[in-house]
C-alpha positions as CSV (number, residue, x, y, z in Angstrom):
1,X,0.2,0.1,0.0
2,X,1.4,3.4,-0.8
3,X,2.4,5.8,1.7
4,X,-0.5,8.4,2.4
5,X,1.7,11.6,2.3
6,X,2.8,10.2,-1.3
7,X,-0.8,9.4,-2.2
8,X,-1.7,12.9,-1.2
9,X,0.9,14.4,-2.8
10,X,-0.3,12.4,-5.8
11,X,-3.7,13.8,-5.6
12,X,-2.4,17.5,-5.2
13,X,-0.4,17.1,-8.6
14,X,-3.3,15.5,-10.1
15,X,-5.3,18.1,-9.0
16,X,-3.3,21.0,-10.1
17,X,-2.6,19.4,-13.6
18,X,-6.4,19.1,-13.8
19,X,-7.1,22.3,-12.7
20,X,-4.2,24.0,-15.2
21,X,-5.9,22.9,-18.2
22,X,-9.0,23.7,-19.4
23,X,-9.3,20.8,-21.9
24,X,-9.2,18.5,-18.9
25,X,-11.4,20.4,-16.7
26,X,-13.9,20.3,-19.3
27,X,-13.6,16.6,-19.6
28,X,-13.6,15.9,-15.7
29,X,-16.5,18.5,-15.4
30,X,-18.7,17.2,-18.9
31,X,-21.9,15.6,-16.8
32,X,-21.9,18.8,-13.9
33,X,-24.4,21.0,-14.1
34,X,-23.6,25.1,-13.7
35,X,-25.5,25.3,-10.2
36,X,-22.7,22.7,-9.0
37,X,-20.1,24.3,-10.7
38,X,-20.7,27.8,-9.3
39,X,-20.7,26.2,-6.0
40,X,-17.0,24.9,-6.8
41,X,-16.4,28.3,-7.6
42,X,-17.6,29.4,-4.8
43,X,-15.5,27.5,-2.5
44,X,-12.5,28.0,-4.9
45,X,-12.8,31.5,-3.9
46,X,-13.1,31.2,-0.3
47,X,-9.8,29.0,-0.3
48,X,-8.4,31.8,-2.4
49,X,-9.3,34.3,0.4
50,X,-8.4,32.4,3.2
51,X,-4.8,32.0,1.3
52,X,-4.3,35.7,0.6
53,X,-5.0,36.4,4.2
54,X,-2.4,33.6,5.7
55,X,0.2,35.1,2.9
56,X,-1.1,38.8,4.1
57,X,-0.2,37.7,7.8
58,X,3.2,35.4,6.9
59,X,4.3,39.1,4.8
60,X,3.6,41.1,8.2
61,X,5.3,38.5,10.5
62,X,8.4,38.6,8.1
63,X,8.7,42.1,8.3
64,X,8.2,42.0,11.9
65,X,11.0,39.8,12.1
66,X,13.3,42.1,9.5
67,X,12.2,45.1,12.1
68,X,13.8,43.1,15.3
69,X,16.9,41.9,13.1
70,X,17.4,45.9,12.6
71,X,17.1,47.3,15.9
72,X,19.6,44.5,17.0
73,X,21.7,45.6,14.6
74,X,21.6,48.7,15.6
75,X,22.2,48.0,19.3
76,X,25.3,46.2,18.2
77,X,26.5,49.0,16.4
78,X,25.8,51.6,19.4
79,X,27.8,49.1,21.2
80,X,30.5,48.6,19.1
81,X,29.6,44.9,18.2
82,X,29.6,42.8,15.1
83,X,28.3,39.3,14.0
84,X,31.6,37.6,14.5
85,X,31.5,39.2,17.9
86,X,28.2,37.1,18.6
87,X,29.5,33.8,16.6
88,X,33.0,33.4,18.2
89,X,34.6,33.8,14.8
90,X,37.1,36.5,14.5
91,X,38.2,38.1,11.2
92,X,41.3,36.5,10.7
93,X,39.1,32.7,10.5
94,X,37.4,32.5,7.2
95,X,34.3,30.9,6.3
96,X,34.5,28.0,4.1
97,X,32.0,27.6,1.5
98,X,30.7,24.4,1.1
99,X,30.7,23.2,-2.4
100,X,27.1,22.6,-3.9
101,X,26.5,19.5,-5.7
102,X,27.7,18.9,-9.2
103,X,25.1,18.9,-11.9
104,X,24.5,15.1,-13.5
105,X,24.4,14.8,-16.8
106,X,21.0,14.7,-19.3
107,X,19.4,11.6,-19.7
108,X,16.9,13.3,-22.2
109,X,17.5,15.9,-24.1
110,X,14.9,17.3,-27.2
111,X,15.1,20.2,-29.4
112,X,11.6,21.7,-30.1
113,X,10.5,23.6,-33.1
114,X,12.6,27.2,-32.3
115,X,15.9,25.4,-31.5
116,X,15.8,25.6,-28.3
117,X,17.2,22.7,-26.0
118,X,15.0,21.3,-23.2
119,X,17.3,18.6,-21.2
120,X,16.7,16.5,-18.1
121,X,18.2,14.4,-16.0
122,X,15.7,11.8,-15.5
123,X,15.5,12.5,-11.6
124,X,12.8,14.0,-9.5
125,X,9.5,15.3,-10.7
126,X,9.3,15.3,-15.2
127,X,9.8,18.6,-16.2
128,X,6.2,20.2,-18.0
129,X,7.9,20.1,-21.3
130,X,9.0,16.8,-21.0
131,X,5.6,15.6,-19.2
132,X,3.5,17.2,-22.5
133,X,5.8,15.1,-24.9
134,X,4.9,11.7,-23.1
135,X,0.7,12.6,-23.4
136,X,1.4,13.4,-27.1
137,X,2.6,10.4,-27.1
138,X,6.2,10.7,-27.3
139,X,8.5,7.6,-26.6
140,X,11.4,9.9,-24.4
141,X,13.1,6.8,-24.0
142,X,13.7,6.2,-27.5
143,X,13.2,9.5,-28.9
144,X,15.2,12.0,-26.5
145,X,17.5,10.0,-24.9
146,X,21.0,12.1,-24.5
147,X,24.5,10.5,-25.1
148,X,27.6,12.0,-24.7
149,X,26.6,15.4,-23.4
150,X,27.9,17.4,-20.6
151,X,26.3,18.2,-17.6
152,X,24.7,22.0,-18.1
153,X,26.0,24.2,-15.5
154,X,23.3,25.5,-13.0
155,X,24.2,28.4,-11.6
């Protein structure tokens, strides 16, 4: 049996996929009458309003946090303290930068009609471009395999 969290994530992905494509929405709502669709729209508008309120509260909390940080920095400046005084690292100590992961070689490469290259290493969520190709019936394992390509620098 699938992990409940994965099942929820799968449902969310499918739901967002349906809601972002008008044709799929028409397909799934074909038998619905306008009254039930209006009720769905009203519930969606209610969710949007809730989300806007949450985002506004988060924005205010972030602004308050930033104001607090600025106040602390001003107090430190007035007392002649620096961030390195708090962390215990002197100016002679250098901060070692952690190296990021190296980009992987692309497994799939497809060049669209405009000549633009689309690359994907085959890991993680399928990019929309490749998902659309698959939906159109393209076998990416046959038609889009990239061979002898160097990884693309991601900055």
